[in-house]
All heavy atoms as TSV, in Angstrom:
chain	resi	resn	atom	element	x	y	z
A	1	MET	N	N	2.820	65.248	82.978
A	1	MET	CA	C	4.049	64.494	83.116
A	1	MET	C	C	3.694	63.110	83.640
A	1	MET	O	O	2.940	62.977	84.584
A	1	MET	CB	C	4.976	65.232	84.081
A	1	MET	CG	C	6.324	64.618	84.298
A	1	MET	SD	S	7.462	64.493	82.919
A	1	MET	CE	C	7.420	66.097	82.196
A	2	LYS	N	N	4.256	62.101	82.999
A	2	LYS	CA	C	3.995	60.733	83.412
A	2	LYS	C	C	5.266	60.104	83.954
A	2	LYS	O	O	6.369	60.550	83.652
A	2	LYS	CB	C	3.482	59.932	82.229
A	2	LYS	CG	C	2.156	60.460	81.737
A	2	LYS	CD	C	1.610	59.605	80.639
A	2	LYS	CE	C	0.216	60.070	80.370
A	2	LYS	NZ	N	-0.190	60.195	79.069
A	3	GLN	N	N	5.101	59.059	84.752
A	3	GLN	CA	C	6.255	58.402	85.364
A	3	GLN	C	C	7.277	57.962	84.324
A	3	GLN	O	O	8.475	58.094	84.541
A	3	GLN	CB	C	5.805	57.190	86.178
A	3	GLN	CG	C	5.709	57.475	87.645
A	3	GLN	CD	C	5.353	56.242	88.423
A	3	GLN	OE1	O	4.520	55.445	88.016
A	3	GLN	NE2	N	5.975	56.095	89.561
A	4	TRP	N	N	6.812	57.420	83.198
A	4	TRP	CA	C	7.759	56.929	82.204
A	4	TRP	C	C	8.587	58.071	81.620
A	4	TRP	O	O	9.750	57.879	81.257
A	4	TRP	CB	C	7.053	56.125	81.104
A	4	TRP	CG	C	6.241	56.961	80.143
A	4	TRP	CD1	C	4.920	57.223	80.206
A	4	TRP	CD2	C	6.725	57.628	78.968
A	4	TRP	NE1	N	4.536	58.026	79.157
A	4	TRP	CE2	C	5.622	58.282	78.369
A	4	TRP	CE3	C	7.967	57.734	78.357
A	4	TRP	CZ2	C	5.741	59.028	77.210
A	4	TRP	CZ3	C	8.073	58.488	77.190
A	4	TRP	CH2	C	6.964	59.113	76.633
A	5	GLN	N	N	8.005	59.268	81.537
A	5	GLN	CA	C	8.755	60.413	81.012
A	5	GLN	C	C	9.872	60.817	81.970
A	5	GLN	O	O	10.966	61.161	81.544
A	5	GLN	CB	C	7.808	61.587	80.758
A	5	GLN	CG	C	6.837	61.310	79.634
A	5	GLN	CD	C	5.727	62.330	79.561
A	5	GLN	OE1	O	5.122	62.651	80.584
A	5	GLN	NE2	N	5.445	62.821	78.367
A	6	ILE	N	N	9.584	60.768	83.257
A	6	ILE	CA	C	10.606	61.075	84.249
A	6	ILE	C	C	11.697	60.017	84.209
A	6	ILE	O	O	12.889	60.331	84.240
A	6	ILE	CB	C	9.983	61.208	85.649
A	6	ILE	CG1	C	9.040	62.421	85.683
A	6	ILE	CG2	C	11.065	61.334	86.722
A	6	ILE	CD1	C	8.188	62.512	86.923
A	7	ALA	N	N	11.313	58.750	84.119
A	7	ALA	CA	C	12.288	57.658	84.032
A	7	ALA	C	C	13.156	57.807	82.784
A	7	ALA	O	O	14.379	57.623	82.837
A	7	ALA	CB	C	11.568	56.312	84.027
A	8	TYR	N	N	12.545	58.151	81.662
A	8	TYR	CA	C	13.295	58.361	80.417
A	8	TYR	C	C	14.324	59.475	80.593
A	8	TYR	O	O	15.480	59.335	80.186
A	8	TYR	CB	C	12.327	58.705	79.286
A	8	TYR	CG	C	13.017	58.966	77.966
A	8	TYR	CD1	C	13.221	57.946	77.063
A	8	TYR	CD2	C	13.471	60.244	77.630
A	8	TYR	CE1	C	13.862	58.176	75.841
A	8	TYR	CE2	C	14.107	60.487	76.430
A	8	TYR	CZ	C	14.297	59.446	75.544
A	8	TYR	OH	O	14.940	59.683	74.353
A	9	ALA	N	N	13.894	60.581	81.205
A	9	ALA	CA	C	14.799	61.716	81.412
A	9	ALA	C	C	15.980	61.299	82.291
A	9	ALA	O	O	17.135	61.631	81.990
A	9	ALA	CB	C	14.043	62.879	82.047
A	10	ARG	N	N	15.712	60.552	83.348
A	10	ARG	CA	C	16.796	60.077	84.229
A	10	ARG	C	C	17.762	59.173	83.475
A	10	ARG	O	O	18.978	59.313	83.589
A	10	ARG	CB	C	16.207	59.323	85.421
A	10	ARG	CG	C	15.656	60.227	86.477
A	10	ARG	CD	C	15.335	59.452	87.759
A	10	ARG	NE	N	14.977	60.382	88.799
A	10	ARG	CZ	C	13.781	60.446	89.365
A	10	ARG	NH1	N	12.825	59.612	89.014
A	10	ARG	NH2	N	13.545	61.332	90.305
A	11	GLN	N	N	17.224	58.233	82.700
A	11	GLN	CA	C	18.057	57.280	81.960
A	11	GLN	C	C	18.936	57.963	80.922
A	11	GLN	O	O	19.993	57.458	80.567
A	11	GLN	CB	C	17.189	56.231	81.269
A	11	GLN	CG	C	16.541	55.262	82.220
A	11	GLN	CD	C	15.528	54.360	81.531
A	11	GLN	OE1	O	15.207	54.534	80.361
A	11	GLN	NE2	N	15.010	53.401	82.279
A	12	HIS	N	N	18.487	59.105	80.431
A	12	HIS	CA	C	19.218	59.795	79.376
A	12	HIS	C	C	20.021	60.990	79.887
A	12	HIS	O	O	20.446	61.841	79.111
A	12	HIS	CB	C	18.264	60.191	78.257
A	12	HIS	CG	C	17.799	58.990	77.478
A	12	HIS	ND1	N	16.721	58.237	77.861
A	12	HIS	CD2	C	18.313	58.396	76.377
A	12	HIS	CE1	C	16.575	57.235	77.022
A	12	HIS	NE2	N	17.518	57.309	76.110
A	13	GLY	N	N	20.224	61.053	81.196
A	13	GLY	CA	C	21.132	62.027	81.764
A	13	GLY	C	C	20.600	63.437	81.936
A	13	GLY	O	O	21.379	64.366	82.150
A	14	PHE	N	N	19.290	63.602	81.869
A	14	PHE	CA	C	18.732	64.927	82.118
A	14	PHE	C	C	19.006	65.305	83.569
A	14	PHE	O	O	18.982	64.444	84.456
A	14	PHE	CB	C	17.223	64.939	81.887
A	14	PHE	CG	C	16.812	64.887	80.436
A	14	PHE	CD1	C	17.196	63.851	79.602
A	14	PHE	CD2	C	16.005	65.878	79.913
A	14	PHE	CE1	C	16.806	63.797	78.283
A	14	PHE	CE2	C	15.600	65.838	78.590
A	14	PHE	CZ	C	16.006	64.800	77.765
A	15	THR	N	N	19.230	66.577	83.825
A	15	THR	CA	C	19.458	67.027	85.194
A	15	THR	C	C	18.231	67.705	85.788
A	15	THR	O	O	18.154	67.890	86.992
A	15	THR	CB	C	20.650	68.003	85.273
A	15	THR	OG1	O	20.389	69.117	84.405
A	15	THR	CG2	C	21.938	67.309	84.860
A	16	ARG	N	N	17.279	68.064	84.916
A	16	ARG	CA	C	16.039	68.669	85.411
A	16	ARG	C	C	14.976	68.629	84.326
A	16	ARG	O	O	15.273	68.501	83.138
A	16	ARG	CB	C	16.253	70.102	85.873
A	16	ARG	CG	C	16.573	71.072	84.766
A	16	ARG	CD	C	16.906	72.442	85.320
A	16	ARG	NE	N	17.119	73.353	84.222
A	16	ARG	CZ	C	16.691	74.591	84.178
A	16	ARG	NH1	N	16.035	75.100	85.204
A	16	ARG	NH2	N	16.922	75.362	83.153
A	17	ILE	N	N	13.740	68.758	84.776
A	17	ILE	CA	C	12.580	68.878	83.882
A	17	ILE	C	C	11.861	70.154	84.295
A	17	ILE	O	O	11.605	70.365	85.485
A	17	ILE	CB	C	11.634	67.671	84.018
A	17	ILE	CG1	C	12.367	66.362	83.676
A	17	ILE	CG2	C	10.398	67.860	83.132
A	17	ILE	CD1	C	11.563	65.120	84.010
A	18	VAL	N	N	11.541	70.995	83.335
A	18	VAL	CA	C	10.844	72.253	83.597
A	18	VAL	C	C	9.548	72.254	82.792
A	18	VAL	O	O	9.558	71.953	81.594
A	18	VAL	CB	C	11.715	73.470	83.203
A	18	VAL	CG1	C	10.963	74.764	83.436
A	18	VAL	CG2	C	13.025	73.452	83.962
A	19	ILE	N	N	8.449	72.597	83.452
A	19	ILE	CA	C	7.159	72.664	82.782
A	19	ILE	C	C	6.443	73.948	83.198
A	19	ILE	O	O	6.773	74.545	84.223
A	19	ILE	CB	C	6.278	71.442	83.105
A	19	ILE	CG1	C	6.033	71.347	84.605
A	19	ILE	CG2	C	6.896	70.161	82.594
A	19	ILE	CD1	C	5.026	70.299	84.968
A	20	THR	N	N	5.481	74.356	82.384
A	20	THR	CA	C	4.631	75.491	82.740
A	20	THR	C	C	3.182	75.024	82.744
A	20	THR	O	O	2.808	74.115	81.997
A	20	THR	CB	C	4.776	76.666	81.750
A	20	THR	OG1	O	4.406	76.215	80.452
A	20	THR	CG2	C	6.184	77.209	81.742
A	21	THR	N	N	2.397	75.657	83.583
A	21	THR	CA	C	0.969	75.369	83.628
A	21	THR	C	C	0.227	76.626	84.055
A	21	THR	O	O	0.801	77.503	84.700
A	21	THR	CB	C	0.662	74.198	84.589
A	21	THR	OG1	O	-0.715	73.849	84.468
A	21	THR	CG2	C	0.982	74.537	86.023
A	22	ARG	N	N	-1.037	76.701	83.664
A	22	ARG	CA	C	-1.856	77.828	84.108
A	22	ARG	C	C	-1.938	77.835	85.626
A	22	ARG	O	O	-2.071	76.781	86.245
A	22	ARG	CB	C	-3.270	77.736	83.532
A	22	ARG	CG	C	-3.349	78.077	82.067
A	22	ARG	CD	C	-4.807	78.028	81.592
A	22	ARG	NE	N	-4.887	78.373	80.186
A	22	ARG	CZ	C	-5.068	79.606	79.742
A	22	ARG	NH1	N	-5.205	80.607	80.599
A	22	ARG	NH2	N	-5.108	79.853	78.447
A	23	LYS	N	N	-1.899	79.010	86.197
A	23	LYS	CA	C	-1.971	79.132	87.652
A	23	LYS	C	C	-3.288	78.585	88.201
A	23	LYS	O	O	-3.344	78.097	89.328
A	23	LYS	CB	C	-1.783	80.596	88.062
A	23	LYS	CG	C	-1.614	80.790	89.535
A	23	LYS	CD	C	-1.269	82.216	89.872
A	23	LYS	CE	C	-1.073	82.365	91.375
A	23	LYS	NZ	N	-0.740	83.743	91.721
A	24	SER	N	N	-4.332	78.612	87.395
A	24	SER	CA	C	-5.643	78.125	87.828
A	24	SER	C	C	-5.818	76.614	87.659
A	24	SER	O	O	-6.827	76.058	88.088
A	24	SER	CB	C	-6.749	78.835	87.044
A	24	SER	OG	O	-6.674	78.474	85.672
A	25	ASN	N	N	-4.850	75.940	87.068
A	25	ASN	CA	C	-4.986	74.504	86.782
A	25	ASN	C	C	-4.581	73.677	88.009
A	25	ASN	O	O	-3.515	73.068	88.068
A	25	ASN	CB	C	-4.142	74.129	85.559
A	25	ASN	CG	C	-4.485	72.757	85.020
A	25	ASN	OD1	O	-5.089	71.949	85.701
A	25	ASN	ND2	N	-4.073	72.507	83.792
A	26	ALA	N	N	-5.468	73.646	88.984
A	26	ALA	CA	C	-5.177	72.995	90.268
A	26	ALA	C	C	-4.873	71.511	90.119
A	26	ALA	O	O	-4.010	70.983	90.816
A	26	ALA	CB	C	-6.350	73.197	91.224
A	27	ARG	N	N	-5.552	70.835	89.214
A	27	ARG	CA	C	-5.304	69.397	89.033
A	27	ARG	C	C	-3.899	69.134	88.509
A	27	ARG	O	O	-3.224	68.221	88.969
A	27	ARG	CB	C	-6.334	68.790	88.094
A	27	ARG	CG	C	-7.677	68.619	88.734
A	27	ARG	CD	C	-8.612	67.924	87.787
A	27	ARG	NE	N	-9.863	67.619	88.458
A	27	ARG	CZ	C	-10.850	66.972	87.887
A	27	ARG	NH1	N	-10.757	66.569	86.644
A	27	ARG	NH2	N	-11.956	66.729	88.571
A	28	MET	N	N	-3.466	69.906	87.532
A	28	MET	CA	C	-2.118	69.713	86.986
A	28	MET	C	C	-1.061	70.058	88.026
A	28	MET	O	O	-0.056	69.354	88.154
A	28	MET	CB	C	-1.923	70.560	85.729
A	28	MET	CG	C	-0.560	70.388	85.087
A	28	MET	SD	S	-0.180	68.680	84.608
A	28	MET	CE	C	-1.212	68.524	83.172
A	29	ILE	N	N	-1.287	71.117	88.774
A	29	ILE	CA	C	-0.337	71.506	89.816
A	29	ILE	C	C	-0.233	70.395	90.858
A	29	ILE	O	O	0.867	70.007	91.271
A	29	ILE	CB	C	-0.749	72.850	90.438
A	29	ILE	CG1	C	-0.620	73.960	89.393
A	29	ILE	CG2	C	0.083	73.165	91.675
A	29	ILE	CD1	C	-1.319	75.251	89.760
A	30	ALA	N	N	-1.369	69.840	91.275
A	30	ALA	CA	C	-1.360	68.754	92.258
A	30	ALA	C	C	-0.647	67.519	91.716
A	30	ALA	O	O	0.125	66.873	92.439
A	30	ALA	CB	C	-2.792	68.409	92.663
A	31	LEU	N	N	-0.887	67.190	90.456
A	31	LEU	CA	C	-0.211	66.039	89.849
A	31	LEU	C	C	1.296	66.259	89.802
A	31	LEU	O	O	2.077	65.368	90.154
A	31	LEU	CB	C	-0.748	65.792	88.435
A	31	LEU	CG	C	-0.110	64.632	87.687
A	31	LEU	CD1	C	-0.380	63.308	88.398
A	31	LEU	CD2	C	-0.616	64.589	86.257
A	32	ASN	N	N	1.710	67.453	89.401
A	32	ASN	CA	C	3.140	67.745	89.345
A	32	ASN	C	C	3.773	67.667	90.733
A	32	ASN	O	O	4.879	67.142	90.885
A	32	ASN	CB	C	3.380	69.122	88.727
A	32	ASN	CG	C	2.996	69.154	87.266
A	32	ASN	OD1	O	2.976	68.136	86.590
A	32	ASN	ND2	N	2.664	70.331	86.782
A	33	ARG	N	N	3.078	68.158	91.723
A	33	ARG	CA	C	3.614	68.096	93.096
A	33	ARG	C	C	3.712	66.657	93.579
A	33	ARG	O	O	4.618	66.307	94.329
A	33	ARG	CB	C	2.767	68.938	94.037
A	33	ARG	CG	C	2.994	70.416	93.801
A	33	ARG	CD	C	2.340	71.286	94.831
A	33	ARG	NE	N	2.698	72.677	94.566
A	33	ARG	CZ	C	1.894	73.698	94.723
A	33	ARG	NH1	N	0.670	73.511	95.176
A	33	ARG	NH2	N	2.298	74.916	94.449
A	34	LYS	N	N	2.787	65.811	93.129
A	34	LYS	CA	C	2.848	64.385	93.471
A	34	LYS	C	C	4.178	63.783	93.008
A	34	LYS	O	O	4.733	62.901	93.657
A	34	LYS	CB	C	1.673	63.655	92.819
A	34	LYS	CG	C	1.674	62.169	93.013
A	34	LYS	CD	C	0.518	61.525	92.290
A	34	LYS	CE	C	0.671	60.016	92.312
A	34	LYS	NZ	N	-0.326	59.358	91.471
A	35	PHE	N	N	4.684	64.278	91.887
A	35	PHE	CA	C	5.957	63.804	91.350
A	35	PHE	C	C	7.136	64.665	91.804
A	35	PHE	O	O	8.211	64.608	91.236
A	35	PHE	CB	C	5.901	63.734	89.819
A	35	PHE	CG	C	5.034	62.608	89.319
A	35	PHE	CD1	C	3.785	62.867	88.798
A	35	PHE	CD2	C	5.458	61.294	89.403
A	35	PHE	CE1	C	2.969	61.832	88.348
A	35	PHE	CE2	C	4.654	60.249	88.954
A	35	PHE	CZ	C	3.409	60.521	88.428
A	36	HIS	N	N	6.907	65.478	92.841
A	36	HIS	CA	C	7.948	66.271	93.509
A	36	HIS	C	C	8.435	67.486	92.721
A	36	HIS	O	O	9.533	67.975	92.966
A	36	HIS	CB	C	9.130	65.395	93.926
A	36	HIS	CG	C	8.703	64.207	94.727
A	36	HIS	ND1	N	8.269	64.314	96.031
A	36	HIS	CD2	C	8.592	62.899	94.401
A	36	HIS	CE1	C	7.934	63.106	96.469
A	36	HIS	NE2	N	8.111	62.231	95.497
A	37	PHE	N	N	7.620	67.979	91.793
A	37	PHE	CA	C	7.948	69.237	91.130
A	37	PHE	C	C	7.748	70.370	92.128
A	37	PHE	O	O	6.836	70.330	92.952
A	37	PHE	CB	C	7.031	69.476	89.918
A	37	PHE	CG	C	7.437	68.734	88.684
A	37	PHE	CD1	C	7.134	67.395	88.529
A	37	PHE	CD2	C	8.119	69.385	87.671
A	37	PHE	CE1	C	7.496	66.709	87.383
A	37	PHE	CE2	C	8.483	68.712	86.521
A	37	PHE	CZ	C	8.170	67.369	86.379
A	38	LYS	N	N	8.578	71.378	92.040
A	38	LYS	CA	C	8.481	72.567	92.886
A	38	LYS	C	C	8.216	73.779	91.989
A	38	LYS	O	O	8.771	73.880	90.886
A	38	LYS	CB	C	9.785	72.816	93.654
A	38	LYS	CG	C	10.259	71.643	94.479
A	38	LYS	CD	C	9.398	71.433	95.685
A	38	LYS	CE	C	9.978	70.307	96.520
A	38	LYS	NZ	N	9.003	69.583	97.254
A	39	THR	N	N	7.408	74.704	92.484
A	39	THR	CA	C	7.179	75.948	91.758
A	39	THR	C	C	8.402	76.835	91.932
A	39	THR	O	O	8.829	77.095	93.053
A	39	THR	CB	C	5.927	76.664	92.286
A	39	THR	OG1	O	4.810	75.786	92.116
A	39	THR	CG2	C	5.676	77.965	91.542
A	40	VAL	N	N	8.988	77.271	90.806
A	40	VAL	CA	C	10.197	78.093	90.878
A	40	VAL	C	C	9.941	79.557	90.544
A	40	VAL	O	O	10.717	80.427	90.927
A	40	VAL	CB	C	11.342	77.520	90.013
A	40	VAL	CG1	C	11.831	76.213	90.590
A	40	VAL	CG2	C	10.928	77.364	88.564
A	41	ARG	N	N	8.868	79.832	89.792
A	41	ARG	CA	C	8.519	81.232	89.527
A	41	ARG	C	C	7.157	81.319	88.865
A	41	ARG	O	O	6.600	80.326	88.419
A	41	ARG	CB	C	9.574	81.938	88.694
A	41	ARG	CG	C	9.670	81.518	87.259
A	41	ARG	CD	C	10.833	82.236	86.583
A	41	ARG	NE	N	10.958	81.825	85.204
A	41	ARG	CZ	C	10.938	82.634	84.177
A	41	ARG	NH1	N	10.829	83.936	84.366
A	41	ARG	NH2	N	11.066	82.187	82.959
A	42	THR	N	N	6.660	82.528	88.797
A	42	THR	CA	C	5.402	82.830	88.122
A	42	THR	C	C	5.692	83.812	87.002
A	42	THR	O	O	6.461	84.761	87.183
A	42	THR	CB	C	4.401	83.459	89.116
A	42	THR	OG1	O	4.198	82.537	90.194
A	42	THR	CG2	C	3.078	83.756	88.457
A	43	ILE	N	N	5.074	83.576	85.846
A	43	ILE	CA	C	5.234	84.485	84.710
A	43	ILE	C	C	3.889	85.184	84.488
A	43	ILE	O	O	2.916	84.541	84.080
A	43	ILE	CB	C	5.646	83.740	83.432
A	43	ILE	CG1	C	6.921	82.936	83.655
A	43	ILE	CG2	C	5.812	84.730	82.275
A	43	ILE	CD1	C	7.280	82.022	82.497
A	44	PRO	N	N	3.809	86.484	84.772
A	44	PRO	CA	C	2.542	87.201	84.598
A	44	PRO	C	C	2.105	87.232	83.121
A	44	PRO	O	O	2.944	87.267	82.224
A	44	PRO	CB	C	2.853	88.622	85.080
A	44	PRO	CG	C	4.168	88.552	85.768
A	44	PRO	CD	C	4.879	87.339	85.261
A	45	ARG	N	N	0.803	87.176	82.902
A	45	ARG	CA	C	0.215	87.310	81.553
A	45	ARG	C	C	0.834	86.353	80.522
A	45	ARG	O	O	0.944	86.679	79.344
A	45	ARG	CB	C	0.321	88.751	81.071
A	45	ARG	CG	C	-0.423	89.734	81.970
A	45	ARG	CD	C	-0.284	91.180	81.541
A	45	ARG	NE	N	1.094	91.629	81.390
A	45	ARG	CZ	C	1.913	91.977	82.375
A	45	ARG	NH1	N	1.495	91.923	83.615
A	45	ARG	NH2	N	3.131	92.376	82.128
A	46	TYR	N	N	1.221	85.163	80.923
A	46	TYR	CA	C	1.835	84.187	80.014
A	46	TYR	C	C	0.813	83.631	79.026
A	46	TYR	O	O	1.100	83.457	77.857
A	46	TYR	CB	C	2.455	83.050	80.833
A	46	TYR	CG	C	3.195	82.016	80.025
A	46	TYR	CD1	C	4.503	82.250	79.624
A	46	TYR	CD2	C	2.602	80.805	79.688
A	46	TYR	CE1	C	5.200	81.302	78.906
A	46	TYR	CE2	C	3.292	79.858	78.967
A	46	TYR	CZ	C	4.594	80.103	78.579
A	46	TYR	OH	O	5.277	79.157	77.858
A	47	TYR	N	N	-0.373	83.345	79.522
A	47	TYR	CA	C	-1.435	82.800	78.679
A	47	TYR	C	C	-2.400	83.910	78.264
A	47	TYR	O	O	-2.614	84.851	79.002
A	47	TYR	CB	C	-2.212	81.709	79.426
A	47	TYR	CG	C	-1.398	80.468	79.680
A	47	TYR	CD1	C	-0.833	80.224	80.926
A	47	TYR	CD2	C	-1.183	79.534	78.670
A	47	TYR	CE1	C	-0.084	79.082	81.166
A	47	TYR	CE2	C	-0.435	78.393	78.901
A	47	TYR	CZ	C	0.111	78.170	80.147
A	47	TYR	OH	O	0.854	77.044	80.385
A	48	ALA	N	N	-2.980	83.735	77.080
A	48	ALA	CA	C	-3.987	84.677	76.584
A	48	ALA	C	C	-5.329	83.958	76.478
A	48	ALA	O	O	-5.374	82.744	76.333
A	48	ALA	CB	C	-3.582	85.207	75.220
A	49	GLU	N	N	-6.386	84.739	76.520
A	49	GLU	CA	C	-7.757	84.250	76.324
A	49	GLU	C	C	-8.113	83.086	77.222
A	49	GLU	O	O	-8.256	81.970	76.729
A	49	GLU	CB	C	-7.982	83.920	74.856
A	49	GLU	CG	C	-7.864	85.131	73.964
A	49	GLU	CD	C	-8.111	84.798	72.517
A	49	GLU	OE1	O	-8.870	83.857	72.221
A	49	GLU	OE2	O	-7.544	85.482	71.681
A	50	PRO	N	N	-8.291	83.232	78.471
A	50	PRO	CA	C	-8.150	84.472	79.222
A	50	PRO	C	C	-6.699	84.710	79.639
A	50	PRO	O	O	-5.912	83.778	79.780
A	50	PRO	CB	C	-9.021	84.240	80.455
A	50	PRO	CG	C	-8.930	82.770	80.691
A	50	PRO	CD	C	-8.840	82.157	79.311
A	51	THR	N	N	-6.386	85.969	79.848
A	51	THR	CA	C	-5.046	86.328	80.310
A	51	THR	C	C	-4.854	85.751	81.698
A	51	THR	O	O	-5.692	85.913	82.575
A	51	THR	CB	C	-4.885	87.852	80.340
A	51	THR	OG1	O	-5.115	88.349	79.030
A	51	THR	CG2	C	-3.489	88.244	80.794
A	52	GLU	N	N	-3.736	85.063	81.852
A	52	GLU	CA	C	-3.487	84.381	83.122
A	52	GLU	C	C	-1.995	84.128	83.283
A	52	GLU	O	O	-1.291	83.891	82.303
A	52	GLU	CB	C	-4.238	83.051	83.123
A	52	GLU	CG	C	-4.152	82.299	84.409
A	52	GLU	CD	C	-5.012	81.038	84.399
A	52	GLU	OE1	O	-5.724	80.781	83.415
A	52	GLU	OE2	O	-4.951	80.316	85.386
A	53	PRO	N	N	-1.511	84.163	84.525
A	53	PRO	CA	C	-0.110	83.854	84.759
A	53	PRO	C	C	0.156	82.351	84.615
A	53	PRO	O	O	-0.750	81.525	84.726
A	53	PRO	CB	C	0.147	84.305	86.197
A	53	PRO	CG	C	-1.169	84.512	86.819
A	53	PRO	CD	C	-2.186	84.606	85.741
A	54	ALA	N	N	1.403	82.035	84.379
A	54	ALA	CA	C	1.850	80.638	84.349
A	54	ALA	C	C	2.717	80.366	85.560
A	54	ALA	O	O	3.448	81.244	86.015
A	54	ALA	CB	C	2.652	80.369	83.086
A	55	LEU	N	N	2.623	79.156	86.066
A	55	LEU	CA	C	3.565	78.696	87.071
A	55	LEU	C	C	4.634	77.888	86.351
A	55	LEU	O	O	4.318	77.035	85.519
A	55	LEU	CB	C	2.887	77.802	88.105
A	55	LEU	CG	C	1.869	78.436	89.022
A	55	LEU	CD1	C	1.362	77.405	90.026
A	55	LEU	CD2	C	2.441	79.627	89.749
A	56	VAL	N	N	5.877	78.161	86.664
A	56	VAL	CA	C	6.986	77.366	86.140
A	56	VAL	C	C	7.356	76.396	87.248
A	56	VAL	O	O	7.654	76.801	88.373
A	56	VAL	CB	C	8.190	78.255	85.762
A	56	VAL	CG1	C	9.340	77.406	85.246
A	56	VAL	CG2	C	7.778	79.301	84.732
A	57	MET	N	N	7.312	75.111	86.911
A	57	MET	CA	C	7.609	74.077	87.896
A	57	MET	C	C	8.812	73.277	87.433
A	57	MET	O	O	8.985	73.046	86.229
A	57	MET	CB	C	6.388	73.179	88.103
A	57	MET	CG	C	5.167	73.951	88.575
A	57	MET	SD	S	3.734	72.920	88.904
A	57	MET	CE	C	4.140	72.382	90.568
A	58	GLU	N	N	9.614	72.854	88.396
A	58	GLU	CA	C	10.882	72.196	88.073
A	58	GLU	C	C	11.047	70.948	88.928
A	58	GLU	O	O	10.713	70.928	90.114
A	58	GLU	CB	C	12.012	73.170	88.349
A	58	GLU	CG	C	13.391	72.612	88.139
A	58	GLU	CD	C	14.468	73.649	88.459
A	58	GLU	OE1	O	14.574	74.032	89.644
A	58	GLU	OE2	O	15.159	74.054	87.528
A	59	LEU	N	N	11.579	69.916	88.310
A	59	LEU	CA	C	11.968	68.697	89.004
A	59	LEU	C	C	13.459	68.502	88.783
A	59	LEU	O	O	13.903	68.365	87.638
A	59	LEU	CB	C	11.201	67.494	88.484
A	59	LEU	CG	C	11.605	66.131	89.050
A	59	LEU	CD1	C	11.297	66.065	90.553
A	59	LEU	CD2	C	10.903	65.007	88.308
A	60	LEU	N	N	14.239	68.542	89.848
A	60	LEU	CA	C	15.674	68.314	89.743
A	60	LEU	C	C	15.931	66.815	89.790
A	60	LEU	O	O	15.388	66.104	90.635
A	60	LEU	CB	C	16.428	69.016	90.872
A	60	LEU	CG	C	16.303	70.544	90.884
A	60	LEU	CD1	C	17.037	71.120	92.098
A	60	LEU	CD2	C	16.833	71.143	89.605
A	61	LEU	N	N	16.760	66.337	88.865
A	61	LEU	CA	C	17.074	64.926	88.780
A	61	LEU	C	C	18.522	64.703	89.200
A	61	LEU	O	O	19.431	65.302	88.624
A	61	LEU	CB	C	16.866	64.423	87.345
A	61	LEU	CG	C	15.448	64.621	86.793
A	61	LEU	CD1	C	15.419	64.277	85.308
A	61	LEU	CD2	C	14.455	63.790	87.556
A	62	PRO	N	N	18.743	63.873	90.196
A	62	PRO	CA	C	20.112	63.635	90.637
A	62	PRO	C	C	20.927	62.940	89.552
A	62	PRO	O	O	20.368	62.158	88.766
A	62	PRO	CB	C	19.958	62.753	91.867
A	62	PRO	CG	C	18.609	62.147	91.750
A	62	PRO	CD	C	17.776	63.070	90.921
A	63	PRO	N	N	22.232	63.207	89.490
A	63	PRO	CA	C	23.062	62.519	88.487
A	63	PRO	C	C	23.110	61.022	88.765
A	63	PRO	O	O	22.912	60.578	89.904
A	63	PRO	CB	C	24.428	63.161	88.659
A	63	PRO	CG	C	24.395	63.912	89.934
A	63	PRO	CD	C	22.956	64.108	90.321
A	64	LYS	N	N	23.388	60.269	87.713
A	64	LYS	CA	C	23.472	58.800	87.852
A	64	LYS	C	C	24.614	58.405	88.750
A	64	LYS	O	O	25.617	58.982	88.834
A	64	LYS	CB	C	23.675	58.152	86.494
A	64	LYS	CG	C	22.477	58.216	85.606
A	64	LYS	CD	C	22.767	57.454	84.355
A	64	LYS	CE	C	21.684	57.594	83.329
A	64	LYS	NZ	N	21.972	56.884	82.121
């Protein structure tokens, strides 16, 4: 997720952004947290080869 994507979502009235990432992807998780995404749930066995859970992360966007 890049800053311009978040800005675009805000400008176009999005109320939230939801993304998934591998639970082992520490760099992506850290980047998402930098932009204030919160982990909302874990989905077991979401990814295959290797089998791994996904983290669902969400950024709530305040209304204009």
